[in-house]
C-alpha positions as CSV (number, residue, x, y, z in Angstrom):
1,M,93.2,85.0,99.6
2,L,96.1,87.3,99.4
3,K,96.4,90.9,98.6
4,L,99.3,91.9,95.6
5,K,99.9,95.1,95.2
6,I,102.3,95.9,92.4
7,V,104.4,99.3,92.5
8,S,106.9,101.1,90.2
9,P,108.2,104.6,90.6
10,E,105.5,105.8,88.3
11,K,102.3,104.4,89.1
12,V,100.6,102.0,91.4
13,V,100.2,98.7,88.9
14,Y,98.1,96.5,90.0
15,D,96.2,96.2,93.2
16,G,93.9,93.6,94.4
17,D,92.9,90.1,95.5
18,I,95.0,87.1,94.1
19,E,95.0,83.6,94.7
20,S,98.8,83.2,93.8
21,V,101.9,85.3,92.5
22,I,105.3,83.7,90.6
23,V,108.0,86.4,91.1
24,P,111.7,86.5,89.5
25,G,113.3,85.7,92.7
26,T,117.3,86.3,92.8
27,L,117.6,83.0,93.5
28,G,115.2,82.0,91.0
29,Q,111.3,82.0,90.5
30,F,109.2,81.3,93.6
31,E,105.2,81.2,93.9
32,I,103.5,82.8,97.1
33,L,100.3,81.4,98.2
34,D,97.9,81.8,100.8
35,N,99.6,81.5,104.4
36,H,103.2,82.0,102.8
37,A,106.1,82.8,105.5
38,P,107.1,86.5,105.9
39,I,109.8,86.5,103.8
40,I,111.7,89.6,101.6
41,S,113.5,89.0,98.8
42,S,115.8,91.1,95.6
43,L,114.2,90.3,92.2
44,T,115.8,90.5,88.9
45,D,114.4,90.4,85.6
46,G,111.6,88.6,84.3
47,M,107.7,88.1,84.8
48,V,105.7,88.7,87.5
49,V,102.6,86.2,87.0
50,Y,99.7,86.5,89.2
51,T,96.0,84.6,89.0
52,G,93.0,86.4,90.1
53,K,89.7,86.6,89.3
54,D,90.1,87.3,85.7
55,G,92.7,84.7,85.3
56,K,96.1,84.9,84.9
57,Q,97.7,88.1,84.4
58,S,101.8,88.9,83.8
59,I,103.8,91.8,83.8
60,E,107.5,92.1,82.6
61,V,109.6,93.7,85.1
62,H,113.4,94.8,85.6
63,G,114.5,94.2,89.2
64,G,112.8,95.0,92.3
65,F,112.0,93.5,96.1
66,V,108.6,91.6,97.1
67,E,107.8,91.3,100.6
68,V,105.1,89.2,102.4
69,K,103.3,89.2,105.6
70,K,100.3,88.1,106.7
71,N,98.9,87.3,103.8
72,E,99.9,90.8,101.9
73,V,102.5,90.7,98.8
74,C,103.6,94.2,98.2
75,V,106.2,93.8,94.7
76,C,108.4,97.4,94.2
77,V,109.9,97.0,90.7
78,E,111.2,98.6,87.4
79,V,108.7,97.8,84.8
């Protein structure tokens, strides 16, 4: 299980457990799964799609970055 936190300058958009998340990386979209290698990547405009206990959810973002370490994913974005 991954822990996902999506934050914008205004608020915490999401904070909870997920199975996977797809983010719009600057060099193309990529998926983060359980036990992903540590990474920091910039994000471009697009959709962040995450799958949790309530099924698939998505949020439109306008740039930002993502950091993955020890099954914790932090996404800092403009929404």
